[in-house]
Steps between C-alpha positions, in 0.01 A plus 500: 500500500211737467508491118487127508208497750314765301556301177343196676203705594443645149532147347242358737250780463561541123489862582555746789371374841338732758769761596453422882585131438792592287647730760432262792664198302802699396537629859486145635761389258730790574470438870563135472785550252660776719463306823663198330783693362566662849496155659748381234723785595491417863548126442779541245684773690815265557514418125433852380769639726755311288379657180626860428212575259252467794697736746220753490241238588711383796557862612121561485424189704752599758355851532139382522576197723440133406226460749319810382520392132375152588212626699398740220540225247281265690242767557479578124453137414234459760305796388516382145380155582210641725385744248507259215307237704240757626436705176620281209472119533669199651686398178662845483603476867632146464710601199643798680597270787659266264703774338622622834584154636670397164718807477576605866529143640555237234715697253695705748572235757497179289531514129728786465750375748496125411460467129642657183160453353323689783399775249265256313255421780572851635333625178160375613448747781628776284247424235196451731399877489347414162274234658427721797371775280310262286344320807397833652261546195434133428573238769489222252822552304475436131759371261574858373611579859711189516677578182581858614631347820726269313640794300615648822634167632711458189619857501636521842791242483684668208425844650669394832780294336607822301544665840673191648749498212587869549549458871608130522815584695298675768260194516808271519647712795166501668466121476191495286502218250339674210528330151802688371691425826397139507528409129665786328418740225448269195237280675317809632488669176355187330221489756439876478453474119276200525268671748506819294411303192201319681351836567416550138263201443343533852426880446373431150251241632299767651427608138500147351241376747272795433543694829663803336485647152748481212632846608628343812635199306714720277622706805585178684688363207703813432578558873585128543728490198657833593562366854672195376728709264592732788556218740733326250691811436532601864560165660630249248694717259612739764490554872269795532286355776380830634346572151346161490339548842356841391381346176307238683315769705418685190367187323270401778370857559425543123338159474260572780425852377404352149285253689313783682462697184365188312235426757396858582471608129288188428 
């Protein structure tokens, strides 16, 4: 979240923004994201209790108290929105509110529970930190910010579906209609590979349209090609879904770090 938001800020500024604005923006993103995640834990307690891998989360919620966690979550979100509206700008505050509502309400209570494709619209609030960071520097969001936002939108479904494939029996027991539960492994793997393949041209467009240098273009190409190979080997050829999940995190982190280096080095 913070790396995505920081990348949006650097891209908008074409360099390093004032440190105070960076710290405030990242604090607002962290507070909103943490509050949303805590609300998700409270609202999904009944589902999470049926999934053994989330036993620690349920135990922590029980120890702290659902009411206390919900109150702290709402307070963190409120502080984030108030600070962003007062010290940043209205666009940033509105995007923060959209991210909170999209994840804690729409995804948690509607999309996740009702549709196997809930991960697809659910990727939007997860990608909004890029635009939040961008808007904190430049309220009029440019196409470079939109393209980076699209990279994160495309990245999230295969990232989550790798996890869903690994724990599909837990999701089935909890009654969550994730894609592998609703349509099986082969269909899920096809969609995963298509999304992963789409990342390559979208990330390269940041170079092709002149927003970043050829250095980033080569990095995006090599990372994207490597990601496709790893995803094929770990999801299509075998069932090493945990490795595919980890590889998706490494891919995005490296891509964003190369973006930061490209902009900051001029």
